[in-house]
N, C-alpha and C positions, 0 to 999 in steps of 0.2 A: 741134154739127153737123147744124143743122135745114138748110142748103142742100144742094141734090143734089152730085152728081157733076158733072153738065152744067155747074151754076151755078159751082162753083170753077174749074172748066177755062175757061170763058168769062173770067170777072175775071181770071184769071192769065195768059192768052194775050192780053189788051187791055192790060196795064199796062207802062208803057214800062221799060227796062231799059237806058237811059242810064247812065253815071256809075259808080262803086263805092259808091254808097249802099245798104245793104239794109234802110231801115228799113219798107220796104214787109212785112217779112217779122215786125214787132215783134207780138207774140203770137201768132203763126203758126210760128215756128221759135226755137230758141235754140241758140246756140255758146258753150261753156265758152272765155274768153279766157285766153292764156297769160299764165303767172304774173310777167314781165318788164316787161308793160305797153308796148307797143312805142310808140306814140306820145309818150307820156309820155319813154321813153329817148331818142326821136328829136329830143325838142324839147330835152333837155337837150344833146345834142350840139350842135344847130343853135345854141342861145344862144351857143356857143362858140366857131364858127366865123366865119370871113370869106367866104368863096366857098363855096358849096353846090351839087351837082346830086342833083334827086330824080329816078331814072329809073321810067319805067311809071308815072307820077304817077295813072293813072285819071283820074278827073275831078276830083282834087285836092284831096277832102275831107278824107284825112288829115293832109296838109301844111298846109291852112289853119288845121286844128285848132290848130296849135302856137302856142306863144304869143308867140314870140319868133323871127322869121328873121334871117338874115345880111345883110349889105349887099349882097351879091350871091348873089341865089338864084334859079336857074334848074330847070326841070321838063321833062321829056319825056315825050310820049306820042303811039301811034300811031293808034289809033282814031278816026276824025273826029270823030263825035259826043263824044267825049271831051275831044278838042283842045278844042272849044267852050267846054264845060261848065268844063274845067279853067281856061281861060283867063278866064271870066265870074268865077269863084271867086278865082283867085290873083292878075289884076291890079291889082286893088285893093290887096293887101296888099305889092305892090312885087316880086313875082315874075315872070318871063318865061317862058311855056311855047312849047317848041319841038316842032313836028310831027318826029317822028322813025320811021322803020320797024321800029325794033327790032333791027335788024341793023345790024352792025360796017361802018365806024367811027361811033363818036359825033361827033358834029358839033362838037366842040370840040377847043383845041389840046391840046398835051402839058403835063400839070402845072397844070391850069386851075384845081382845085378842091383844098380842104384835107378835104373831106368829099363824101363820094357816099351818098347814102341810096335804098333801095328796098323798098317793101312789097309782098309776093306777086309778083315780078318772074315774067312767063312763059318770058323766056329770061335769062342771065347769060352776058354775053361779059366773064370774067375780066381777059384781056388788055386790053380797051378799059377795063376799070375801074382797073387799075394805070396804063394809060397817061394817063389824065385825071387822075389823082390826085396832088398834090405831094407829095414825099421827105417825109415823117413824117404824110403824110394819112390818112383812116380810111375805111372802107366799114363801115356798119352799114344790117343790112338784116333783115328775118324773111320768110322764106321759107315757100312750101308744102312739107311734108314728104313722104314716100313713102308712098305708098297712101291718101293724103288723102281721106276719104269715102268710100272703096271699096266699105264696105257697099251704097251707094246705086249706085254705079256698074257694082256687078257683079250688082246686082238686074235693072239691063236689059241689060246685055251678058254676063253670065256671069263664069265665074272667068277671073281676068286670069293671063297666066304668070309667072313671077317676076322676069324681066326687067322687064317693065311694073311691078310692084308695088314695084320698088327702085329707080325712076327717084326722082329730087330727093334721094337718100339724103346726109344733112350730111356721111359721111365722105366720099363721092365730092365733093362741093363744096368741103370742105377741100384735099382733093388736089390740085383744079384751081386754088383758089385760091393756094396755094403752088406751084403751077408755073408761074402768074403772075406770081411775085416777092413775093407777098403774106405777111405772117404773122400766123396768124389768132390772135387774141387771146381770143376767147370763143365757144364753139359749145354751145348748148342745143336740146334736143328735147324735145317734150310732144306727149301725146295726148292731146286734148279731145274731151269729149261733146258732141254735136251732135244734136238731136231736131227731127224735124218733125211738126206737129200735124194737117195736113191736105194733102190731094192738092195743092192750090192752091200751096201753100207748096213743093211739088217741083220743079212745074212752072215757077215763076217761078226758082228756083235753077239751074234746069236750062237755062233760056234766059238767064240771065246769066251762070253760069260755063259756057262753051260749050265748055270741052275736056273735061268732066267726062264727058258722053256726046256725041263728035261726032256732028254731023248730026242732034242730038236734035228731032224737033218732035212735038207732041201725036197726028197722027194716026198717025205713023209706031209710036208706042208705047201707041196708046191702048188696048188690051188690058189690056197689063202695067200703066199706070196706074189702069183702073178696079179690077184685081185688088188694086193697092195700096191704093188707096184703100178697100175693103170691109174690107181689113187693118185700116188704121188705124182706123178705126169702130168695129172689133169689138174689138180688142187695145189700142189707145192709141199715143201717137208712135212714128214709125219712129224708130229710134236709128243713128246712125253715128259715127264718131269722125275728127276732122279731126286732121291733124298739122302741126306747126309747127316751125320752129329759128329762133332769133336768131343771128346770125353777125357779128362784128364783126373787121375784119383791118386790117391798118397796112400801108403802103407804108415800107419802111426808110428812116431818113434821110438 
């Protein structure tokens, strides 16, 4: 920790946050991974699919790491920098990237896909997922769960009401999926230890995951950031817990 607070801040403010690659945090933050191994599980499903859709693909990094894509592979993304990055990454692999605002309807015909996937979607439109799935088709996704990394969120925003802490609860997602006519085959929730080793890692994370602390800027939270920097230097990593759940649902044949 030889670098000063201001040096760490300047570095974290300057680094690009396009895409969904968190490798800049290597050695500066850690997050425990879910036991099910989403990318591996996703790859197993894609290897058996004939036509698949990956919703909110980000920069395409997760999909690009799958060993085998189906004959028809489409990905959607809303943020222009990510659309460009995903296109560059996925087109050489034979996948088509569609710019989509993440609002219904999805720009595809009914029963267009036998598999729909998504990793950490910001919004989930269950009726649209059900509509574009073929009878017997599957939705496989890893969602962010309730109160994820809220130790960090509440450090900046203060205690959050229960209705905010409960958002994205898997029980609610199950009910919404079933209301859209899907059968939930698998639903698993895990709490995962997350550590931030310096204040630069915190700033980068909040710049990238913009919904954690809405409107976050260094200038707005400089005093709290300085206090947290001092705490990390004195006590060690800031510890939080992310929540993730795996959901697999099928459209009845």
